Backbone bond lengths (Angstrom), bond angles and torsions (degrees), N, CA, C in turn:
res aa  C-N    CA-C-N  psi(-1)  N-CA   C-N-CA  omega(-1)  CA-C   N-CA-C  phi
1 M - - - 1.527 - - 1.501 112.13 -
2 D 1.311 120.61 112.08 1.460 117.42 177.45 1.563 106.08 -102.15
3 I 1.425 111.08 135.13 1.405 119.37 -175.12 1.451 108.61 -116.67
4 D 1.320 126.88 116.19 1.422 126.17 177.35 1.619 108.54 -75.71
5 P 1.370 116.38 117.07 1.435 120.20 -178.05 1.595 113.40 -64.74
6 R 1.351 114.62 -19.22 1.479 115.16 172.17 1.477 111.41 -67.28
7 R 1.293 116.90 -38.41 1.503 119.79 179.87 1.587 106.82 -73.16
8 L 1.245 116.80 -31.60 1.507 118.24 174.74 1.636 108.97 -51.92
9 R 1.301 113.11 -46.36 1.434 121.09 -171.99 1.561 106.62 -60.63
10 V 1.409 113.53 -44.12 1.437 116.37 178.05 1.569 110.66 -57.19
11 L 1.330 113.30 -47.69 1.525 113.73 178.80 1.481 110.18 -57.48
12 H 1.341 114.67 -45.66 1.407 116.90 -178.94 1.507 116.89 -54.65
13 E 1.394 115.21 -44.36 1.482 120.02 174.42 1.538 113.75 -58.76
14 V 1.439 114.32 -41.15 1.432 116.01 -175.64 1.590 108.69 -68.12
15 A 1.286 119.91 -32.80 1.353 126.10 178.61 1.490 109.99 -67.29
16 R 1.312 109.63 -47.44 1.539 112.28 -176.27 1.565 117.14 -71.13
17 R 1.349 115.20 -30.61 1.477 119.00 -173.81 1.518 110.41 -108.57
18 G 1.374 117.08 -0.12 1.432 116.66 168.54 1.467 118.40 77.07
19 G 1.276 118.64 27.54 1.471 125.37 -179.05 1.584 117.10 160.19
20 V 1.274 112.81 169.57 1.420 117.82 -171.59 1.472 111.20 -82.82
21 M 1.416 117.88 -35.05 1.466 122.05 176.67 1.500 114.02 -59.58
22 R 1.295 118.66 -48.55 1.445 123.59 -177.33 1.565 108.39 -72.64
23 A 1.313 121.35 -40.20 1.332 116.99 169.23 1.459 121.65 -59.89
24 A 1.403 117.14 -33.66 1.455 116.62 178.49 1.550 107.22 -74.95
25 E 1.341 122.11 -26.99 1.417 117.89 173.08 1.532 116.59 -66.35
26 A 1.312 112.39 -38.93 1.461 119.09 176.63 1.495 113.11 -65.15
27 L 1.339 114.66 -36.59 1.518 117.21 -177.45 1.476 115.53 -90.59
28 F 1.361 113.58 -0.17 1.546 117.06 -175.41 1.610 109.77 62.55
29 L 1.275 116.79 43.17 1.490 121.86 177.76 1.461 106.69 -129.78
30 T 1.343 111.67 162.44 1.513 121.12 173.94 1.558 104.01 -76.61
31 P 1.386 112.88 153.48 1.535 112.63 172.74 1.428 110.65 -64.16
32 S 1.399 123.37 -28.64 1.440 119.06 179.48 1.617 110.14 -67.18
33 A 1.397 114.88 -35.61 1.438 114.09 179.85 1.527 110.14 -67.43
34 V 1.429 118.11 -37.24 1.481 119.72 177.85 1.528 110.94 -61.34
35 S 1.351 114.97 -42.15 1.569 119.72 -179.99 1.529 109.18 -61.34
36 Q 1.318 115.14 -41.89 1.473 120.06 -178.77 1.585 110.54 -62.53
37 Q 1.381 112.09 -47.90 1.477 115.89 174.98 1.483 115.66 -52.61
38 L 1.329 115.71 -49.67 1.341 128.21 174.02 1.587 115.88 -52.52
39 A 1.238 110.97 -46.86 1.518 119.11 179.94 1.545 107.00 -69.11
40 Q 1.318 123.32 -40.26 1.463 122.22 176.39 1.488 111.81 -68.14
41 L 1.247 120.53 -36.11 1.494 123.91 175.10 1.517 108.52 -61.79
42 E 1.299 116.24 -42.10 1.519 117.69 178.70 1.446 112.37 -63.50
43 R 1.392 118.65 -36.00 1.453 124.73 174.18 1.581 110.62 -63.93
44 E 1.330 115.00 -37.91 1.429 119.73 -178.36 1.499 112.50 -66.50
45 V 1.342 115.75 -43.96 1.477 119.19 -177.97 1.510 113.81 -90.61
46 G 1.335 116.87 -8.91 1.464 121.62 -176.95 1.468 118.71 64.07
47 L 1.347 117.78 26.61 1.466 122.44 -178.54 1.481 106.74 -137.97
48 A 1.283 120.01 160.62 1.489 127.35 -178.92 1.637 100.12 -90.96
49 L 1.331 110.42 119.55 1.562 118.10 -179.87 1.556 108.68 -104.40
50 I 1.305 119.82 -10.78 1.466 119.83 -176.84 1.442 107.30 -127.02
51 D 1.372 119.07 133.05 1.454 122.41 176.74 1.486 107.25 -94.00
52 R 1.360 115.55 109.57 1.465 119.50 -176.08 1.543 107.27 -104.02
53 S 1.238 120.15 19.40 1.460 119.68 177.47 1.497 111.95 -83.08
54 Q 1.214 118.95 -23.04 1.441 128.27 170.96 1.511 116.50 -85.51
55 R 1.412 117.05 157.29 1.389 120.46 174.94 1.524 110.58 -64.23
56 R 1.259 121.05 -38.50 1.373 125.95 177.15 1.592 112.72 -97.25
57 V 1.334 114.11 127.19 1.457 117.22 -175.39 1.567 108.11 -65.52
58 S 1.350 114.66 136.69 1.456 119.39 175.16 1.619 105.42 -140.64
59 L 1.199 109.98 170.05 1.489 119.43 -176.75 1.541 108.47 -90.31
60 T 1.329 119.80 146.99 1.341 128.80 170.74 1.514 112.48 -80.54
61 P 1.295 129.10 160.28 1.426 123.48 175.85 1.543 115.40 -50.04
62 A 1.367 116.74 -38.56 1.417 119.18 178.12 1.537 106.95 -69.03
63 G 1.427 120.31 -31.29 1.417 121.90 -174.35 1.558 106.38 -70.68
64 R 1.376 115.27 -37.82 1.386 117.62 -174.44 1.568 111.88 -69.91
65 V 1.348 113.51 -33.97 1.471 124.70 176.83 1.557 108.11 -57.95
66 L 1.379 107.80 -60.21 1.505 115.10 177.54 1.493 116.64 -55.12
67 A 1.356 116.46 -41.03 1.524 121.77 -178.45 1.580 105.84 -63.54
68 G 1.372 120.72 -33.57 1.382 121.16 176.72 1.498 113.19 -63.48
69 Y 1.299 117.92 -38.92 1.409 126.03 174.28 1.551 114.36 -67.70
70 A 1.341 109.75 -34.88 1.496 117.95 179.64 1.528 107.56 -64.41
71 E 1.420 118.81 -42.60 1.386 122.74 177.55 1.431 112.39 -62.30
72 R 1.253 123.71 -39.45 1.475 124.82 177.42 1.524 112.05 -66.45
73 V 1.336 118.08 -38.69 1.450 125.60 169.07 1.398 115.47 -49.82
74 E 1.361 111.82 -47.25 1.494 117.79 -176.01 1.546 108.00 -70.52
75 E 1.354 115.81 -35.20 1.480 118.79 -177.47 1.642 106.96 -71.83
76 E 1.246 116.87 -37.25 1.523 121.78 177.88 1.474 107.32 -62.57
77 L 1.344 117.85 -47.46 1.545 116.12 -177.66 1.530 113.21 -64.97
78 A 1.395 113.86 -31.23 1.500 118.04 179.10 1.549 104.88 -68.81
79 E 1.339 117.19 -41.11 1.527 116.98 -178.86 1.592 107.83 -66.50
80 A 1.365 116.46 -35.77 1.472 116.16 -177.53 1.528 110.86 -69.14
81 R 1.382 117.43 -33.56 1.452 118.47 174.79 1.586 110.81 -70.98
82 R 1.269 121.27 -30.46 1.476 121.94 174.62 1.472 109.81 -71.30
83 E 1.247 121.33 -41.98 1.465 126.25 -178.29 1.580 109.45 -66.68
84 L 1.318 117.81 -38.75 1.409 120.61 -175.98 1.486 110.45 -75.88
85 T 1.343 118.51 -24.43 1.482 125.78 -178.54 1.542 106.35 -63.93
86 R 1.265 119.34 -30.46 1.419 123.14 -176.80 1.581 113.74 -65.61
87 F 1.444 112.13 -24.05 1.452 112.44 -178.66 1.493 114.51 -92.25
88 T 1.256 113.63 7.15 1.537 118.51 177.39 1.561 113.53 -134.57
89 E 1.224 117.09 143.75 1.564 116.69 172.69 1.510 112.04 -82.76
90 R 1.188 121.46 -9.60 1.370 124.13 178.49 1.549 114.68 -89.82
91 L 1.260 116.80 99.93 1.375 126.04 174.93 1.582 107.67 -73.16
92 A 1.350 115.18 137.31 1.441 120.17 -173.48 1.483 110.73 -151.00
93 G 1.376 114.84 157.53 1.450 119.22 171.85 1.501 112.74 118.18
94 P 1.356 116.52 160.49 1.441 121.99 178.92 1.522 114.04 -74.95
95 V 1.308 115.76 141.88 1.549 122.10 173.24 1.461 103.31 -128.44
96 R 1.314 116.16 120.83 1.456 127.88 176.09 1.399 111.27 -86.94
97 I 1.380 118.07 122.19 1.529 118.17 -175.02 1.582 105.93 -128.09
98 A 1.302 113.18 126.60 1.472 123.01 175.99 1.584 107.14 -95.39
99 A 1.330 111.08 137.36 1.477 111.60 179.07 1.509 107.78 -164.41
100 F 1.339 120.32 173.82 1.465 124.10 175.89 1.519 108.44 -112.52
101 P 1.393 116.37 169.87 1.551 119.70 -164.12 1.522 114.27 -55.68
102 T 1.373 120.80 -46.72 1.441 117.38 -173.65 1.533 109.79 -65.78
103 V 1.195 121.27 -33.89 1.494 124.57 179.82 1.517 107.66 -69.85
104 I 1.402 114.48 -43.20 1.459 117.14 -176.47 1.445 110.45 -60.03
105 K 1.324 113.19 -47.24 1.596 119.74 -171.07 1.543 105.86 -68.34
106 H 1.364 115.95 -47.39 1.515 114.82 -157.77 1.593 106.62 -103.67
107 M 1.232 122.93 -13.30 1.472 125.46 -178.49 1.557 112.33 -120.96
108 L 1.351 118.98 -43.40 1.419 119.95 -173.64 1.577 109.30 -82.92
109 V 1.262 120.51 -41.34 1.447 119.76 177.33 1.584 116.42 -56.88
110 P 1.410 113.40 -45.76 1.480 114.42 175.91 1.654 106.99 -65.98
111 A 1.344 117.21 -44.48 1.472 115.64 -178.81 1.541 108.53 -59.04
112 L 1.323 122.42 -31.11 1.473 117.09 -176.54 1.474 112.33 -71.96
113 R 1.353 116.01 -33.20 1.491 123.51 173.53 1.548 107.41 -55.57
114 D 1.342 117.22 -52.82 1.372 123.59 -174.96 1.533 113.21 -58.15
115 L 1.430 109.24 -49.11 1.562 115.73 172.29 1.455 114.63 -58.79
116 A 1.353 125.15 -39.43 1.344 123.14 179.18 1.482 115.75 -62.54
117 A 1.337 113.40 -37.58 1.466 121.94 174.46 1.533 118.75 -67.75
118 R 1.360 109.43 -43.63 1.523 117.29 -175.30 1.544 114.65 -95.18
119 H 1.243 114.87 -30.12 1.468 121.19 -179.28 1.485 116.82 -136.77
120 P 1.238 122.05 62.30 1.486 131.72 -169.59 1.617 109.23 -59.04
121 R 1.217 118.95 -18.62 1.479 118.48 -178.81 1.488 109.94 -86.64
122 I 1.395 119.09 -15.23 1.451 119.63 174.95 1.561 109.60 -78.65
123 T 1.290 115.83 134.07 1.499 116.36 -177.00 1.646 106.21 -119.98
124 P 1.389 113.05 97.28 1.409 114.61 175.64 1.521 111.11 -72.20
125 V 1.319 113.29 145.92 1.546 119.61 -179.50 1.602 108.32 -134.89
126 I 1.411 111.14 109.07 1.461 113.86 -168.87 1.552 106.71 -93.39
127 H 1.404 113.26 137.37 1.431 122.00 172.62 1.538 106.75 -116.02
128 E 1.260 115.19 130.63 1.432 122.92 176.77 1.608 107.87 -85.79
129 V 1.283 116.61 82.32 1.448 119.99 179.34 1.450 107.68 -149.08
130 Y 1.415 119.10 146.62 1.381 117.13 -177.85 1.526 108.77 -157.54
131 G 1.367 121.00 178.09 1.499 121.84 -176.59 1.529 108.41 77.96
132 Q 1.301 112.10 -154.37 1.450 122.88 -175.89 1.463 109.48 -69.86
133 P 1.352 124.86 -34.13 1.527 118.72 174.33 1.496 113.95 -63.37
134 A 1.461 116.52 -33.07 1.497 115.91 179.40 1.515 108.26 -71.90
135 L 1.401 117.37 -33.51 1.473 115.65 -172.22 1.588 105.06 -75.07
136 Q 1.317 117.17 -30.74 1.456 115.50 177.48 1.607 110.57 -71.06
137 E 1.285 119.81 -31.84 1.501 124.34 173.48 1.448 107.47 -60.26
138 L 1.359 116.54 -42.88 1.508 117.17 -179.11 1.467 112.85 -61.58
139 R 1.318 112.85 -49.21 1.397 121.99 -175.38 1.647 106.34 -57.89
140 L 1.228 118.47 -44.58 1.415 122.72 -178.35 1.606 115.21 -77.05
141 G 1.248 110.53 -7.11 1.531 111.52 178.00 1.490 117.55 90.22
142 A 1.404 115.44 3.05 1.409 118.98 -178.42 1.588 115.13 -77.80
143 V 1.361 110.24 -14.84 1.528 115.90 173.51 1.541 102.31 -136.23
144 D 1.396 115.46 155.82 1.404 120.81 -178.34 1.486 113.76 -105.01
145 V 1.348 115.34 -31.66 1.489 119.69 178.85 1.490 109.32 -130.05
146 L 1.228 123.11 128.51 1.422 127.65 177.88 1.498 110.69 -114.76
147 I 1.359 117.48 128.24 1.355 121.17 173.66 1.495 109.22 -97.19
148 T 1.379 120.47 122.93 1.370 123.47 -174.06 1.553 111.78 -113.26
149 E 1.297 120.43 161.56 1.444 125.48 173.28 1.496 106.46 -131.93
150 Q 1.408 115.90 143.39 1.463 120.31 -177.94 1.499 107.27 -162.39
151 D 1.310 112.05 137.13 1.496 115.01 173.17 1.431 117.75 -51.07
152 M 1.251 122.04 138.98 1.595 120.85 -170.22 1.544 105.62 -72.46
153 S 1.344 122.50 -14.11 1.522 117.69 177.58 1.462 111.19 -72.73
154 L 1.392 117.04 -17.64 1.479 120.34 -176.14 1.627 109.85 -90.35
155 P 1.349 112.68 154.86 1.487 116.57 -175.92 1.595 107.44 -67.56
156 V 1.271 116.27 158.80 1.492 124.54 173.67 1.527 105.87 -68.00
157 L 1.335 110.93 136.55 1.536 119.65 172.82 1.460 105.81 -46.95
158 S 1.325 123.54 125.56 1.360 124.88 177.96 1.580 109.86 -145.07
159 Q 1.368 110.03 112.16 1.529 117.48 178.15 1.444 104.69 -147.38
160 P 1.315 120.07 145.10 1.489 129.14 -173.23 1.522 110.80 -58.07
161 S 1.265 120.70 -33.29 1.476 126.50 -175.96 1.538 113.34 -85.36
162 L 1.438 115.85 -7.67 1.397 116.74 -176.33 1.476 113.74 -127.62
163 A 1.315 116.01 146.89 1.533 124.03 178.66 1.519 112.04 -110.35
164 T 1.320 118.77 121.65 1.531 117.20 179.93 1.523 110.59 -108.49
165 R 1.329 117.53 134.17 1.448 124.10 -179.84 1.539 110.23 -123.18
166 A 1.330 116.75 123.26 1.545 116.75 -172.37 1.464 107.05 -72.15
167 L 1.307 113.80 139.27 1.582 121.83 174.85 1.457 110.35 -108.77
168 Y 1.310 123.38 -50.66 1.464 122.86 -165.15 1.533 109.82 -159.27
169 V 1.375 119.32 137.36 1.458 119.87 167.35 1.657 104.27 -102.44
170 D 1.240 106.75 115.05 1.535 116.61 -176.23 1.539 114.11 -104.55
171 E 1.315 110.03 105.52 1.526 118.56 -169.91 1.535 109.25 -65.23
172 Y 1.398 111.80 139.01 1.515 116.15 170.24 1.498 112.69 -77.86
173 R 1.414 111.96 154.08 1.468 119.40 165.62 1.437 105.97 -133.93
174 I 1.384 115.69 158.61 1.471 121.78 174.72 1.395 105.56 -108.54
175 V 1.358 120.67 123.75 1.423 128.77 -175.59 1.497 110.34 -108.80
176 V 1.249 116.92 144.28 1.391 122.89 176.44 1.481 115.93 -133.33
177 P 1.295 121.25 165.86 1.472 119.52 -176.45 1.522 108.81 -62.47
178 P 1.373 120.58 146.26 1.454 123.25 -176.05 1.547 112.26 -64.13
179 D 1.401 120.15 -29.60 1.420 120.93 -173.00 1.416 113.93 -99.15
180 W 1.371 124.12 10.42 1.376 123.79 -179.92 1.466 108.15 -73.11
181 P 1.455 116.47 125.36 1.488 115.09 -176.53 1.455 118.01 -72.75
182 N 1.355 116.49 -14.54 1.616 120.15 -174.38 1.558 104.67 -132.02
183 P 1.303 117.99 74.17 1.452 116.99 177.49 1.602 110.50 -68.37
184 P 1.304 117.64 154.81 1.464 118.93 -176.43 1.513 109.75 -61.00
185 R 1.439 110.86 137.42 1.483 122.48 178.76 1.576 110.52 -106.39
186 S 1.242 113.58 -22.21 1.620 119.39 -172.80 1.513 103.15 -142.93
187 M 1.348 112.29 171.73 1.429 117.86 174.63 1.565 110.68 -71.66
188 A 1.315 117.59 -27.41 1.508 119.52 179.52 1.528 109.20 -65.21
189 D 1.324 119.52 -29.63 1.510 121.70 179.31 1.639 111.83 -66.00
190 L 1.355 112.94 -19.37 1.399 118.81 -174.22 1.559 115.04 -73.85
191 A 1.366 113.67 -27.09 1.465 129.38 -167.08 1.609 106.28 -52.95
192 D 1.274 119.36 -49.09 1.506 116.98 -177.62 1.478 115.61 -102.26
193 M 1.259 122.63 16.82 1.375 126.62 -179.99 1.504 111.26 -83.19
194 P 1.326 118.78 144.32 1.484 119.66 171.12 1.497 110.53 -71.99
195 W 1.360 119.44 140.47 1.417 123.78 178.85 1.509 111.37 -116.72
196 V 1.433 108.04 144.32 1.373 119.59 168.07 1.546 100.10 -102.78
197 A 1.333 115.49 102.87 1.442 120.93 -172.98 1.528 112.85 -100.46
198 G 1.386 110.55 160.76 1.467 118.82 172.62 1.553 109.13 -92.77
199 E 1.331 112.35 168.40 1.458 115.98 -179.46 1.549 108.65 -65.41
200 P 1.319 123.00 152.85 1.401 123.45 -174.94 1.532 114.85 -64.74
201 D 1.454 114.95 -22.77 1.499 112.79 176.36 1.416 112.68 -96.55
202 Q 1.340 116.94 11.85 1.523 115.72 172.59 1.510 108.46 -100.25
203 A 1.312 112.03 166.79 1.502 118.60 -171.49 1.530 109.53 -64.07
204 C 1.357 121.05 -44.01 1.474 119.64 -177.14 1.558 111.80 -73.15
205 G 1.360 116.90 -29.98 1.444 119.81 171.57 1.508 109.98 -63.05
206 Q 1.363 118.19 -43.56 1.417 119.67 178.36 1.446 113.20 -64.51
207 A 1.325 118.06 -31.57 1.421 120.33 -175.97 1.573 109.84 -72.25
208 L 1.375 117.17 -39.68 1.393 124.34 177.67 1.483 112.37 -60.31
209 D 1.435 114.68 -43.58 1.404 115.28 179.58 1.511 113.25 -68.84
210 R 1.350 114.62 -33.16 1.527 122.45 -176.92 1.616 100.07 -66.61
211 L 1.300 120.92 -56.09 1.437 120.53 -171.69 1.563 107.78 -61.59
212 A 1.291 120.72 -37.18 1.511 120.85 -177.29 1.492 106.82 -66.35
213 G 1.337 117.02 -41.17 1.534 117.60 -179.30 1.529 108.56 -66.49
214 L 1.291 118.10 -43.88 1.414 122.12 -175.46 1.608 111.14 -60.40
215 H 1.339 109.45 -42.75 1.494 114.08 -173.65 1.516 116.20 -99.36
216 G 1.285 114.58 1.94 1.479 121.92 167.04 1.651 111.96 79.57
217 F 1.265 115.38 40.19 1.548 117.07 175.34 1.472 112.20 -137.01
218 E 1.281 117.98 157.43 1.464 128.17 178.15 1.480 108.06 -98.70
219 P 1.292 117.80 107.50 1.505 118.04 178.69 1.495 113.19 -60.90
220 R 1.363 117.46 134.44 1.363 127.09 173.11 1.586 112.29 -84.03
221 K 1.269 114.53 88.58 1.484 120.73 -171.76 1.528 106.93 -83.77
222 V 1.281 119.47 99.22 1.424 121.82 -176.68 1.522 106.33 -90.09
223 H 1.339 124.48 -27.97 1.387 128.12 172.51 1.525 110.14 -134.44
224 V 1.361 114.70 141.93 1.516 120.20 175.94 1.551 105.64 -124.07
225 I 1.302 113.68 111.78 1.455 121.39 -172.55 1.596 111.16 -126.11
226 T 1.325 110.27 137.01 1.475 121.08 -176.54 1.414 109.41 -77.71
227 E 1.334 125.66 -53.85 1.354 126.77 -169.76 1.561 114.41 -98.47
228 F 1.321 119.29 143.77 1.441 124.42 -173.71 1.600 115.95 -63.81
229 G 1.326 114.42 -31.11 1.431 117.65 -177.65 1.611 112.81 -62.69
230 P 1.374 113.92 -54.40 1.481 114.58 173.01 1.468 117.62 -61.87
231 A 1.332 116.10 -35.97 1.517 119.40 174.81 1.490 110.74 -59.49
232 L 1.227 116.04 -49.46 1.624 119.26 -178.86 1.503 108.12 -67.81
233 A 1.394 122.78 -31.26 1.450 122.31 179.32 1.594 107.14 -67.22
234 L 1.367 116.59 -42.15 1.470 121.25 174.50 1.533 113.11 -57.79
235 V 1.290 113.59 -47.77 1.530 118.11 178.43 1.570 108.91 -60.50
236 A 1.316 118.10 -44.80 1.429 121.37 -179.32 1.374 112.41 -60.34
237 A 1.435 122.10 -34.76 1.432 126.11 -175.66 1.500 108.14 -87.32
238 G 1.288 124.42 6.20 1.509 127.68 169.76 1.532 110.53 90.18
239 H 1.342 121.02 21.38 1.524 118.94 -175.85 1.549 108.46 -93.41
240 G 1.224 125.81 1.87 1.358 120.35 176.39 1.612 111.74 156.49
241 V 1.375 111.11 -174.33 1.481 116.12 178.96 1.493 104.27 -112.86
242 A 1.387 116.97 161.98 1.435 120.05 -176.84 1.565 105.05 -148.69
243 I 1.330 107.67 158.96 1.563 119.77 174.26 1.491 101.98 -104.19
244 V 1.312 118.50 125.14 1.516 123.56 -179.64 1.566 107.70 -135.84
245 P 1.241 114.44 149.87 1.578 115.01 173.92 1.536 105.62 -80.04
246 T 1.302 111.26 160.61 1.482 120.07 -179.21 1.456 108.78 -64.71
247 L 1.316 122.39 -33.47 1.433 120.10 177.72 1.588 114.52 -56.84
248 A 1.336 112.84 -33.96 1.455 118.27 -177.47 1.603 108.90 -70.96
249 L 1.331 118.72 -20.46 1.468 118.92 -175.29 1.505 110.11 -82.40
250 L 1.319 119.94 -9.20 1.491 120.63 176.35 1.480 113.83 -67.12
251 D 1.365 110.28 -17.64 1.645 116.25 -179.40 1.528 110.46 -88.78
252 V 1.377 116.31 -9.83 1.434 118.29 -165.30 1.558 109.32 -99.44
253 P 1.447 117.99 128.40 1.482 121.46 -176.04 1.564 102.70 -68.24
254 E 1.406 111.25 145.56 1.506 118.81 176.50 1.520 109.53 -51.99
255 G 1.427 111.78 135.34 1.504 117.94 173.73 1.600 109.56 83.55
256 E 1.272 126.16 -7.86 1.389 127.96 -179.83 1.584 109.78 -66.26
257 V 1.332 115.73 -45.87 1.444 120.82 170.01 1.595 113.28 -128.57
258 R 1.114 116.57 160.55 1.538 123.51 177.39 1.547 106.70 -100.04
259 V 1.452 112.66 124.67 1.420 124.36 169.79 1.480 108.62 -79.80
260 S 1.382 112.91 116.42 1.555 115.91 179.36 1.566 107.80 -62.79
261 E 1.383 110.92 158.87 1.471 119.97 172.09 1.525 110.30 -78.64
262 L 1.329 120.97 -13.38 1.482 118.36 178.91 1.442 119.08 -55.75
263 R 1.204 116.73 131.86 1.417 121.70 174.71 1.529 116.17 -114.38
264 D 1.332 119.66 -177.55 1.353 119.68 177.92 1.457 114.17 70.95
265 V 1.391 116.89 25.22 1.413 122.29 -173.93 1.562 112.02 -80.66
266 G 1.392 113.04 -25.00 1.399 127.08 179.55 1.539 112.18 102.58
267 A 1.320 123.61 -159.92 1.394 127.16 -175.08 1.507 110.79 -155.10
268 R 1.315 116.70 164.81 1.340 120.78 171.79 1.547 110.58 -105.23
269 R 1.348 119.72 151.57 1.426 121.06 175.54 1.469 109.82 -105.52
270 L 1.389 111.47 127.10 1.479 116.60 169.01 1.516 116.06 -97.67
271 D 1.215 116.33 125.73 1.549 123.08 -174.82 1.516 109.85 -126.36
272 A 1.313 113.25 151.82 1.404 128.11 172.21 1.517 110.28 -97.20
273 V 1.218 126.75 117.54 1.421 125.68 -174.02 1.510 110.92 -114.61
274 T 1.279 128.34 132.79 1.386 127.91 173.66 1.570 110.13 -134.47
275 R 1.334 116.54 166.37 1.398 120.52 175.40 1.542 109.47 -78.95
276 V 1.364 113.26 141.98 1.493 121.50 176.38 1.507 106.01 -73.56
277 S 1.340 114.81 136.00 1.450 120.64 177.96 1.542 108.56 -71.80
278 R 1.339 118.47 132.09 1.513 121.89 177.70 1.517 108.88 -106.80
279 T 1.381 113.67 17.84 1.478 111.17 179.61 1.466 109.54 -92.05
280 R 1.369 118.38 -171.04 1.500 124.51 -169.42 1.500 109.86 -66.04
281 S 1.285 120.70 -40.78 1.437 123.43 -173.90 1.614 108.46 -75.00
282 G 1.241 117.94 -42.69 1.354 122.56 -176.91 1.585 118.20 74.54
283 E 1.313 107.59 10.53 1.490 116.84 -179.77 1.554 111.24 -87.13
284 P 1.266 117.44 149.72 1.458 119.53 174.89 1.376 109.87 -68.19
285 D 1.398 106.83 158.43 1.584 116.56 178.40 1.492 109.44 -65.40
286 P 1.343 121.07 121.32 1.399 122.36 -179.67 1.537 119.68 -53.17
287 V 1.346 112.99 -38.87 1.416 120.78 176.42 1.545 117.39 -65.27
288 Q 1.367 109.43 -37.46 1.475 114.86 173.55 1.522 110.29 -71.71
289 A 1.275 121.85 -34.03 1.479 123.29 174.57 1.435 111.49 -59.06
290 V 1.353 117.50 -44.89 1.483 120.89 -176.67 1.583 107.33 -68.32
291 V 1.269 115.34 -36.22 1.562 114.56 -179.15 1.623 104.82 -66.29
292 I 1.298 119.30 -45.86 1.447 124.90 -177.56 1.532 108.37 -56.06
293 G 1.363 113.59 -47.66 1.496 120.34 -179.28 1.575 108.92 -61.04
294 A 1.312 122.84 -39.47 1.455 125.31 -179.21 1.614 105.63 -65.91
295 I 1.262 118.34 -35.26 1.482 120.49 -176.30 1.489 106.52 -75.71
296 E 1.378 119.98 -38.00 1.417 121.46 178.64 1.616 105.39 -61.77
297 D 1.298 118.84 -46.44 1.483 123.97 178.96 1.446 112.82 -55.99
298 A 1.259 119.53 -46.22 1.453 126.39 179.26 1.641 110.28 -61.73
299 T 1.378 110.16 -43.43 1.458 115.32 178.62 1.579 110.54 -62.64
300 A 1.285 116.35 -42.61 1.408 116.65 -179.86 1.529 115.76 -66.97
301 A 1.402 115.07 -30.60 1.405 116.39 171.98 1.475 117.19 -69.87
302 L 1.416 119.00 -17.14 1.313 123.72 179.20 1.525 118.22 -77.87
303 E 1.291 114.67 -20.60 1.498 126.64 -169.06 1.507 107.84 -56.02
304 G 1.304 119.97 -41.10 1.478 123.71 -177.00 1.608 105.41 -63.27
305 S 1.319 117.55 -43.80 1.450 117.45 -176.93 1.520 109.00 -69.13
306 L 1.330 118.43 -40.38 1.406 121.72 -175.20 1.588 112.79 -66.24
307 K 1.324 113.78 -29.99 1.495 117.79 179.57 1.523 110.05 -60.85
308 G 1.291 115.75 -36.93 1.507 116.81 -174.14 1.482 114.53 -70.77
309 H 1.406 111.99 -15.37 1.489 113.49 -177.98 1.567 107.87 -102.53
310 L 1.355 118.28 9.52 1.420 121.64 174.11 1.537 111.82 -88.43
311 Q 1.328 118.95 -6.36 1.332 125.30 -177.96 1.553 111.64 -88.10
312 P 1.439 117.12 120.86 1.430 113.72 179.99 1.605 117.53 -61.60
313 A 1.358 117.92 144.63 1.377 120.06 -177.70 1.448 115.41 -74.97
């Protein structure tokens, strides 16, 4: 019985993602090509691996057994790549990074320049995805490094299958329209103000809900915005106040918004999250480690620029 390991990978993706369509997307194949690979694998092993009697494709008992072995093959190949990297000074290969716009612009773009100069054989691939969808992609192996944000009041993401590495503590600022005659001077002043709020599952949305609970007011959320650019534009136009991280203020022309004097607003934590190796060595992928190191260097270089935006206008 000859089994093509490339077809095992197809079976592995179908098992992980729960269907042919999602597996095809992950493998950059057409659904028809995935179905053909599965059919050929069934011919190779002489057993039905896919239950086609239901509307949704599922694995047969034999298919589930073989998918388990396929996962181990993937892990062994990953281990082999790690071991072989030790025999060469040239780190190489793709690293898929999931992040959000402020991190992409201010941390990943500088890191990519450094990587291109020092490790030209490493190929970073950036995906703009964040939140729970990004975490799911990391677990499924569609991305290798995930940059997360979370309000500092919440516990660090802790799961046995994931490793978290702190990158930066990004202090919040409350910003107000530049022409408001009476900007807030205390937390009590915020109670009746209109808010340009973040989504509840985003760090700035979490921060607003935390402050409101701490100081006993219900925020009047007149706008709920995901991205900082539109949120800051609404503030600049006089439509409300907002909590934003200092990193987002790097994109704002001087004088477009006023940075409030209020302190003790808190901060968001930026982390790099990777999957924990389940192979024999248990060591992190050396290529991923180099990429995270470049992101850390880029973040350290940003600190001088960020400090200038901590001063109230």
